[in-house]
C-alpha positions as CSV (number, residue, x, y, z in Angstrom):
1,M,79.6,140.4,-63.9
2,A,82.8,138.4,-64.6
3,H,84.8,137.5,-61.5
4,S,88.4,136.5,-61.9
5,S,90.7,135.1,-59.2
6,L,94.3,135.3,-60.3
7,S,95.7,133.6,-57.2
8,R,94.4,131.1,-54.6
9,T,97.6,131.4,-52.6
10,P,99.1,134.6,-51.2
11,A,102.1,136.3,-52.8
12,R,105.5,136.1,-51.0
13,S,106.1,138.6,-48.2
14,S,109.3,139.6,-50.0
15,P,109.4,139.5,-53.8
16,V,111.5,137.1,-55.8
17,A,114.8,138.7,-56.6
18,T,115.6,138.6,-60.3
19,G,119.0,138.2,-61.8
20,A,119.1,141.9,-62.3
21,D,118.3,142.5,-58.6
22,V,121.1,140.1,-57.6
23,L,123.6,141.7,-59.9
24,A,122.7,145.2,-58.7
25,A,123.0,144.1,-55.1
26,S,126.6,143.0,-55.8
27,G,127.4,146.5,-57.1
28,F,127.5,145.0,-60.6
29,A,130.8,143.3,-59.7
30,A,130.7,141.0,-62.7
31,L,130.7,144.0,-65.0
32,A,133.5,146.0,-63.3
33,G,135.8,147.7,-65.8
34,K,133.7,146.5,-68.8
35,R,132.0,148.2,-71.7
36,V,128.5,146.7,-71.5
37,G,125.9,146.1,-74.2
38,L,122.4,145.6,-72.8
39,I,119.6,143.7,-74.5
40,T,116.5,144.9,-72.8
41,N,113.1,146.6,-73.0
42,Q,110.7,148.3,-70.6
43,T,110.6,145.1,-68.4
44,G,114.3,145.4,-67.5
45,R,113.6,147.1,-64.1
46,V,115.4,147.0,-60.8
47,G,113.3,148.3,-58.0
48,G,111.6,151.4,-59.3
49,E,114.0,152.2,-62.2
50,H,115.3,150.8,-65.4
51,L,118.5,148.7,-65.4
52,A,119.9,150.9,-68.2
53,D,119.6,154.0,-66.0
54,L,121.3,152.3,-63.1
55,L,124.2,151.0,-65.3
56,S,124.7,154.4,-66.9
57,R,125.6,156.0,-63.6
58,T,127.5,153.0,-62.0
59,P,131.2,153.8,-61.3
60,N,133.6,151.5,-63.2
61,V,131.0,150.3,-65.6
62,R,130.4,151.8,-69.0
63,L,127.0,151.2,-70.7
64,T,128.0,151.7,-74.4
65,A,125.1,150.1,-76.3
66,I,121.4,149.2,-75.8
67,F,119.8,146.6,-78.0
68,A,116.0,146.5,-78.5
69,P,113.9,143.5,-79.4
70,E,110.4,143.4,-81.0
71,H,108.2,146.3,-79.7
72,G,111.3,148.4,-79.0
73,F,113.3,149.6,-76.0
74,R,110.4,151.3,-74.4
75,G,107.9,148.6,-75.5
76,D,105.6,150.8,-77.5
77,A,105.9,149.4,-81.0
78,E,103.0,147.2,-82.3
79,A,103.5,143.5,-82.9
80,G,105.4,142.9,-86.2
81,A,106.3,146.6,-86.6
82,S,109.9,147.3,-87.6
83,V,111.9,148.9,-84.8
84,R,114.4,151.6,-85.7
85,D,117.9,152.4,-84.3
86,G,118.1,155.6,-82.2
87,V,119.5,157.2,-79.1
88,D,118.0,156.8,-75.6
89,T,117.1,160.4,-74.6
90,K,117.6,159.7,-70.9
91,T,121.1,158.2,-71.0
92,G,122.3,159.3,-74.4
93,I,123.3,155.7,-75.2
94,P,122.8,154.4,-78.8
95,V,119.9,152.0,-79.2
96,Y,120.3,149.3,-81.8
97,S,117.3,147.5,-83.2
98,L,117.2,143.7,-83.2
99,Y,113.9,143.8,-84.9
100,G,114.6,145.8,-88.1
101,A,117.3,145.4,-90.8
102,S,119.1,143.0,-88.5
103,R,117.8,140.6,-85.9
104,K,121.3,139.7,-84.6
105,P,123.9,142.1,-83.2
106,T,126.4,142.9,-86.0
107,P,130.1,143.3,-85.5
108,A,129.7,147.1,-86.0
109,M,127.1,147.2,-83.2
110,L,129.4,145.3,-80.9
111,R,132.6,147.2,-81.7
112,N,132.6,149.0,-78.3
113,V,131.2,146.1,-76.2
114,D,133.2,143.8,-73.9
115,V,130.2,141.9,-72.5
116,L,126.6,141.4,-73.7
117,V,123.9,141.3,-71.0
118,F,120.3,140.0,-71.6
119,D,117.5,141.2,-69.3
120,I,114.0,140.8,-70.7
121,Q,110.9,139.5,-69.0
122,E,109.2,136.9,-71.4
123,V,106.0,135.0,-71.0
124,G,106.8,131.3,-71.3
125,A,105.5,130.7,-74.8
126,R,107.7,129.5,-77.6
127,F,106.2,131.9,-80.2
128,Y,106.9,135.0,-78.1
129,T,109.9,136.4,-80.0
130,Y,112.2,137.6,-77.1
131,I,113.7,134.1,-76.8
132,S,114.5,134.0,-80.5
133,T,116.2,137.4,-80.0
134,M,118.2,135.9,-77.1
135,G,119.5,133.0,-79.2
136,L,120.5,135.2,-82.1
137,A,122.3,137.6,-79.7
138,M,124.1,134.6,-78.2
139,Q,125.4,133.9,-81.7
140,G,126.5,137.5,-82.1
141,A,128.4,137.4,-78.8
142,A,130.1,134.1,-79.8
143,A,131.2,135.5,-83.2
144,A,132.6,138.6,-81.4
145,R,134.2,136.5,-78.8
146,I,132.6,138.3,-75.9
147,P,130.8,136.9,-72.9
148,F,127.0,136.6,-72.7
149,I,125.3,137.1,-69.4
150,V,121.6,136.3,-68.9
151,L,119.9,138.0,-65.9
152,D,117.3,135.4,-65.1
153,R,113.6,136.3,-64.5
154,P,110.5,134.2,-63.5
155,N,108.6,132.2,-66.1
156,P,105.1,133.7,-65.4
157,L,103.5,130.3,-66.1
158,G,105.8,128.6,-63.6
159,G,108.4,125.9,-64.2
160,E,106.3,122.8,-63.9
161,Y,103.7,123.4,-66.6
162,V,105.0,122.1,-69.9
163,S,102.7,121.6,-72.8
164,G,102.2,121.6,-76.6
165,F,103.8,120.2,-79.7
166,V,107.6,120.3,-79.9
167,L,108.7,122.4,-82.8
168,E,109.6,120.4,-85.9
169,R,112.8,121.5,-87.6
170,P,111.4,122.3,-91.1
171,L,109.1,124.8,-89.4
172,R,111.8,126.9,-87.7
173,S,111.2,130.6,-87.9
174,F,111.6,133.7,-85.7
175,V,108.4,132.7,-83.9
176,G,109.8,129.3,-83.2
177,Q,113.6,128.7,-83.2
178,Y,114.0,125.8,-80.9
179,P,112.7,122.2,-80.6
180,I,110.8,122.9,-77.4
181,P,107.1,122.6,-76.6
182,I,104.8,125.6,-77.1
183,V,104.8,126.1,-73.3
184,H,108.3,125.1,-72.2
185,G,108.4,125.7,-68.5
186,L,112.0,127.2,-68.6
187,T,113.4,130.5,-67.4
188,V,115.4,132.4,-70.0
189,G,118.6,131.5,-68.2
190,E,117.7,127.8,-68.3
191,L,116.8,128.1,-71.9
192,A,120.0,129.8,-72.8
193,R,122.0,126.9,-71.2
194,M,119.9,124.4,-73.2
195,I,120.3,126.3,-76.5
196,K,124.1,126.3,-76.1
197,E,124.6,122.7,-74.8
198,E,122.1,121.1,-77.1
199,R,123.7,123.0,-80.1
200,W,120.3,124.2,-81.3
201,L,122.0,127.2,-83.0
202,E,125.4,127.2,-84.8
203,G,128.6,128.7,-83.5
204,L,127.9,128.6,-79.8
205,D,130.4,125.9,-78.7
206,D,132.9,128.4,-77.5
207,L,130.5,131.0,-76.1
208,D,131.3,132.2,-72.6
209,L,127.7,132.0,-71.2
210,S,126.8,132.7,-67.6
211,V,123.4,133.1,-65.8
212,V,122.8,135.3,-62.8
213,A,120.2,133.2,-61.0
214,M,117.2,134.5,-59.1
215,H,116.8,134.2,-55.4
216,G,113.6,132.9,-54.0
217,W,112.0,131.5,-57.1
218,Q,110.5,128.1,-57.2
219,R,109.2,126.1,-60.1
220,S,105.7,125.8,-58.6
221,M,105.3,129.6,-58.7
222,R,103.2,131.4,-61.2
223,W,103.5,135.1,-61.4
224,P,101.2,136.1,-58.5
225,Q,103.3,134.0,-56.1
226,T,106.5,135.9,-57.0
227,G,105.3,139.1,-55.3
228,R,106.4,141.2,-58.2
229,A,104.4,143.9,-60.0
230,W,103.6,143.1,-63.6
231,V,105.2,145.3,-66.3
232,A,103.5,145.1,-69.7
233,T,105.8,142.8,-71.7
234,S,104.4,144.1,-75.0
235,P,101.4,146.3,-76.0
236,N,98.9,143.5,-76.0
237,I,100.2,141.8,-72.9
238,P,99.4,144.6,-70.4
239,T,98.5,142.3,-67.5
240,F,99.5,139.0,-66.0
241,E,96.0,137.7,-66.9
242,S,96.6,138.5,-70.6
243,A,100.0,136.6,-70.4
244,L,98.3,133.7,-68.7
245,V,95.8,133.1,-71.4
246,Y,98.1,134.1,-74.3
247,P,99.6,130.7,-75.1
248,G,96.1,129.3,-76.0
249,I,94.1,132.3,-77.2
250,G,97.1,133.6,-79.1
251,I,96.9,130.5,-81.3
252,V,93.1,131.0,-81.5
253,G,93.9,134.4,-83.0
254,E,95.3,132.6,-86.1
255,A,91.7,131.7,-87.0
256,E,89.3,134.1,-88.6
257,V,88.2,135.4,-85.3
258,S,89.1,138.4,-83.1
259,E,91.2,137.5,-80.1
260,G,90.4,140.7,-78.4
261,R,93.0,142.9,-80.0
262,G,91.7,146.5,-80.1
263,T,89.9,146.1,-76.7
264,A,91.1,146.7,-73.1
265,T,91.4,142.9,-72.5
266,P,93.3,141.3,-75.4
267,F,93.4,137.4,-75.3
268,S,90.6,137.4,-72.8
269,L,88.0,137.7,-75.5
270,F,87.3,136.0,-78.8
271,G,84.5,136.1,-81.3
272,A,83.5,136.6,-85.0
273,P,80.3,137.8,-86.7
274,W,79.5,134.3,-87.7
275,L,80.0,132.7,-84.3
276,E,77.0,131.7,-82.2
277,A,78.4,132.8,-78.8
278,P,75.8,131.3,-76.5
279,R,76.3,127.8,-78.1
280,V,80.1,128.1,-78.0
281,V,79.9,129.2,-74.3
282,A,77.6,126.2,-73.5
283,N,79.8,123.8,-75.3
284,L,83.0,125.0,-73.6
285,N,81.6,125.2,-70.1
286,A,80.3,121.6,-70.5
287,I,83.9,120.4,-70.9
288,G,84.6,121.5,-67.3
289,L,88.2,122.8,-67.8
290,A,90.0,123.6,-64.6
291,G,90.5,127.2,-63.5
292,V,88.4,128.8,-66.2
293,R,84.8,129.5,-67.3
294,F,83.3,131.1,-70.4
295,E,80.7,133.9,-70.6
296,T,79.0,135.6,-73.5
297,A,80.4,139.1,-74.2
298,V,79.6,141.9,-76.6
299,F,82.7,143.8,-77.8
300,T,83.7,146.1,-80.7
301,P,87.4,146.1,-81.7
302,H,88.8,149.6,-82.3
303,A,92.1,150.9,-83.6
304,I,94.5,151.7,-80.8
305,P,97.7,153.5,-81.9
306,R,100.9,151.5,-81.3
307,V,98.8,148.6,-79.9
308,A,96.3,147.5,-82.6
309,T,96.2,149.8,-85.5
310,R,94.0,147.5,-87.7
311,P,92.4,144.9,-85.4
312,R,90.3,142.2,-87.1
313,F,86.6,143.2,-87.4
314,E,87.5,146.8,-86.6
315,G,84.4,148.8,-85.7
316,R,82.1,145.8,-85.9
317,K,80.0,144.8,-82.9
318,I,80.7,141.2,-82.0
319,E,78.7,138.9,-79.8
320,G,81.6,136.9,-78.6
321,V,83.1,135.0,-75.6
322,R,85.0,136.1,-72.6
323,V,87.6,133.8,-71.0
324,V,87.3,134.2,-67.2
325,V,90.2,132.9,-65.2
326,T,88.8,131.5,-61.9
327,D,92.0,129.9,-60.6
328,A,95.4,131.0,-62.0
329,A,97.2,128.2,-60.3
330,R,95.0,125.5,-62.0
331,I,94.3,126.8,-65.5
332,E,96.2,125.1,-68.3
333,P,96.1,127.9,-70.9
334,L,97.3,126.0,-73.9
335,E,94.8,123.2,-73.3
336,V,92.1,125.9,-73.0
337,G,93.1,127.2,-76.4
338,M,93.0,123.8,-78.0
339,H,89.4,123.2,-76.8
340,V,88.4,126.7,-77.9
341,L,89.9,126.1,-81.4
342,C,88.0,122.8,-81.7
343,V,84.7,124.3,-80.8
344,V,85.4,127.3,-83.1
345,A,86.3,124.9,-85.9
346,A,83.0,123.0,-85.4
347,E,81.1,126.2,-85.4
348,A,82.9,127.2,-88.7
349,R,81.9,124.0,-90.3
350,S,78.3,124.4,-89.3
351,K,78.3,128.0,-90.8
352,R,80.2,126.9,-93.9
353,V,83.1,129.2,-93.2
354,T,85.5,127.9,-95.9
355,R,88.7,129.6,-94.9
356,L,89.1,129.4,-91.1
357,F,92.8,130.1,-91.1
358,P,93.7,133.0,-93.4
359,N,97.4,132.5,-93.0
360,L,98.0,128.8,-92.8
361,K,101.8,129.2,-92.9
362,M,101.7,131.3,-89.7
363,L,99.5,128.8,-88.0
364,H,102.0,126.0,-88.8
365,A,104.9,128.2,-87.6
366,I,103.3,129.0,-84.3
367,A,102.0,125.5,-83.7
368,G,105.5,124.2,-84.7
369,T,103.8,121.4,-86.7
370,K,101.2,120.8,-89.4
371,R,99.5,118.2,-87.2
372,L,97.4,120.7,-85.4
373,H,95.7,121.9,-88.6
374,R,95.2,118.3,-89.7
375,L,93.6,117.3,-86.4
376,L,91.3,120.4,-86.4
377,M,90.2,119.8,-90.0
378,G,89.6,116.1,-89.2
379,G,87.1,117.0,-86.5
380,S,89.3,116.0,-83.5
381,D,88.2,117.3,-80.1
382,G,90.5,119.2,-77.7
383,S,91.3,116.1,-75.7
384,A,92.6,114.3,-78.8
385,I,94.9,117.2,-79.7
386,V,96.3,117.4,-76.1
387,S,96.9,113.6,-76.1
388,A,98.8,113.9,-79.4
389,W,101.7,115.8,-77.8
390,Q,102.0,113.9,-74.5
391,N,104.9,111.6,-75.5
392,E,107.1,114.4,-77.0
393,V,106.5,116.6,-73.9
394,A,107.5,113.7,-71.6
395,Q,110.7,113.2,-73.7
396,F,111.4,117.0,-73.5
397,K,111.1,117.0,-69.7
398,V,113.7,114.4,-69.4
399,R,116.0,116.2,-71.8
400,R,115.6,119.5,-70.1
401,A,116.3,118.2,-66.5
402,R,120.1,118.8,-66.5
403,Y,119.6,122.4,-67.4
404,L,117.3,123.4,-64.6
405,L,118.6,125.9,-62.1
406,Y,115.7,125.8,-59.6
């Protein structure tokens, strides 16, 4: 039976206080007398309740608009599914979609807003779209000449782990807006500061940007050390363990394999009908990657409403591979993904799989470069791919230093 250890060190005796916690503890002083627009989803919680519910009954603060990212305000829309405008039934506040007809708050949406507040838990991977939503919302606030406040939250992967190709400008898209590594090691507040000051998006020079910092968070902390309960950040990231392996196995999912969508453990499984699981497991375990091991696993992807309506290889029994995290503090998930991709690519060559990546454009967008595909097709191993990004990661770490808050 697979055994997983998500933490070798105990969680804090008192949880890290998020920016939302800090703002609430102040009685929302920074928002006094203001009409507030809140960009959030199901992760925007303070204690046992949602920040929107708290704001809606706070004296001298008027919550006038809620803005929903990909997956919607309640987080129950499938990846890529358009999100509609609506009204929050609990508060009666209008909910505007930032993942539908518009991905940026329009002047009409901001007509009754004095300040725009961002409070969303993200996962530390460049291609997770909440940080793209944040940047576009910053542009909307700047155009409307209203302040933008980021309520900071922990990077679940910690603030020291930085890895992956830096996005190349011609490949900018909604799954990669900024010239940062795939795993950036920033909090959303730090990233917002960097987006503005580095002028990565137009029109932000005069933006009134502020960050409500966390209390008690340290860069060495991964999620288990924060003492906070995990709230599913999207339908296929229901647990911290899924978030932990997502940066690597999420990219593996761009190949003609199942990455576990349509199962109870997305991103902790991968496989394909043509893949020789025992050989793949042996080859991966022989590498000796820190904090992880691989086991054979039989699984059958099934349609799950609002989570995975049409998973790859739906209804087919697959002899695949389970990714077992043995030490959450030591695993390097993107590196794991690169080694998996290389072994899968070698397996595909041996089985004469001619089209390993059905959507090459999306692979390039998520990788932020065409180099990954070239290296894979050229037969490079995982170590060679990881070596290829070391210089640009080192340069990015120097560049980001002045924006760090912790």
